[in-house]
Every structure is written in C-alpha cells, then in structure tokens.
C-alpha atoms as one frame of an Amber mdcrd trajectory, in Angstrom:
protein
 -79.430  50.008 287.117 -79.729  53.319 285.302 -77.583  56.418 285.834 -80.032
  58.105 288.197 -80.257  54.990 290.360 -76.459  54.740 290.411 -76.098  58.398
 291.452 -78.748  58.011 294.146 -76.968  54.862 295.369 -73.646  56.711 295.589
 -75.222  59.537 297.592 -77.116  57.172 299.898 -74.028  55.031 300.580 -71.340
  57.702 300.618 -68.581  57.629 303.194 -69.047  59.886 306.209 -67.669  63.381
 305.597 -67.315  62.834 301.839 -67.034  66.287 300.247 -69.670  66.856 297.554
 -66.958  68.148 295.231 -65.204  64.783 295.323 -68.344  62.949 294.246 -68.882
  65.549 291.510 -65.342  64.881 290.225 -66.025  61.147 290.061 -69.311  61.696
 288.240 -67.569  63.987 285.743 -65.012  61.260 285.085 -67.802  58.734 284.560
 -69.508  61.075 282.102 -66.445  60.767 279.857 -66.058  56.996 279.990 -69.688
  55.927 279.655 -71.567  55.582 276.387 -74.341  58.003 275.526 -75.852  57.390
 278.972 -73.007  59.443 280.458 -74.886  62.584 279.489 -77.669  61.545 281.854
 -75.334  62.468 284.723 -75.904  66.115 283.819 -79.656  65.619 283.473 -79.764
  64.240 287.005 -77.529  67.111 288.134 -80.039  69.590 286.709 -82.778  67.846
 288.698 -80.638  67.937 291.849 -80.099  71.687 291.439 -83.844  72.067 291.828
 -83.996  69.904 294.963 -83.803  70.978 298.576 -81.117  68.455 299.503 -77.931
  70.345 300.365 -75.544  67.516 299.448 -77.188  66.813 296.082 -77.277  70.515
 295.210 -73.598  70.855 296.135 -72.711  67.859 293.935 -74.703  69.335 291.053
 -72.860  72.644 291.406 -69.655  70.692 290.849 -70.842  69.198 287.567 -69.427
  72.184 285.759 -68.548  70.599 282.427 -72.094  71.040 281.133 -74.424  73.990
 281.053 -77.098  73.550 283.686 -79.294  76.255 282.128 -80.140  77.458 278.629
 -79.563  81.201 279.084 -77.993  83.713 281.438 -81.442  84.671 282.699 -82.179
  81.024 283.509 -78.801  80.707 285.296 -79.640  83.744 287.449 -83.137  82.468
 288.228 -81.771  79.033 289.103 -79.067  80.565 291.300 -81.617  82.674 293.164
 -83.845  79.636 293.626 -80.971  77.519 294.985 -79.962  80.277 297.409 -83.543
  80.508 298.681 -83.820  76.733 299.186 -80.283  76.079 300.459 -78.916  79.321
 301.952 -75.819  77.555 303.276 -74.604  77.185 299.672 -75.052  80.860 298.703
 -71.327  81.557 298.300 -70.849  78.343 296.274 -73.752  79.381 294.046 -72.132
  82.783 293.461 -68.874  81.101 292.395 -70.813  78.702 290.152 -72.741  81.537
 288.551 -69.609  83.592 287.872 -67.982  80.580 286.201 -70.709  80.574 283.528
 -71.065  84.334 283.203 -68.456  84.836 280.450 -70.077  82.106 278.340 -73.602
  83.506 278.440 -75.133  86.464 276.702 -76.378  88.488 279.637 -79.571  90.383
 278.792 -79.742  93.969 279.923 -81.404  94.520 283.236 -80.622  91.043 284.545
 -78.066  91.331 287.288 -76.515  88.788 289.596 -76.461  91.241 292.468 -72.669
  90.946 292.537 -71.988  93.826 290.181
C-alpha cells in the first residue's frame, strides 16, 4: 500500500464526525516518522487542495508544515480556486493563506482581498 492509498483508506474509513484537523495532525506526525515516502503526504495534500471534496480539502489545509504552493501568487490563486469550489471553507482558506503570507514574497498588485 502506498501513501496515497493509505490516506484514501483513512478518509474512506474515518469515524463519524472526525474533524479534518485531527486527521491532518495524524498525517503530519506520520510525515515525520516515515522514510522518504513521508513527503508524499504533502504531495497528496496538494492534490486534495485541488479537489472538490470538502473533507479532503480541509485535511489538506491542515497539512501546514509544508508549502503547498511555490509562490505567493500561486498561494493566492490556489486559495481563490478552493473558495470557488468549496465555499464552506472560505474562512479556513483565509486563515491558511495568512499563515503563509509572512513567508512569501508578495508581488505588487497581488492582493488577498483581506487588506
């Protein structure tokens, strides 16, 4: 079983009412104890951010120990895309985006709409 299969298994067989943040915490812990495959957790998280599944997107937002985008502009574009696909997570996306803001060089003219 590879990492993606394991993550899909955990989502498919999660306990009722499991908060996505709790699963994200467990995946973060696994990323530290696994060999080089642990980094695949973040690759799958990046894929989940681009999905339309609310739970998977919410889990991916919680995988905050790795950059999910290469630049500030890409973070903003990804955030806008997530909000369009999963409007119920808009406030979570705003928090996620602000967490990365200090670490990114923000190009002029690219706003988050929260300024």
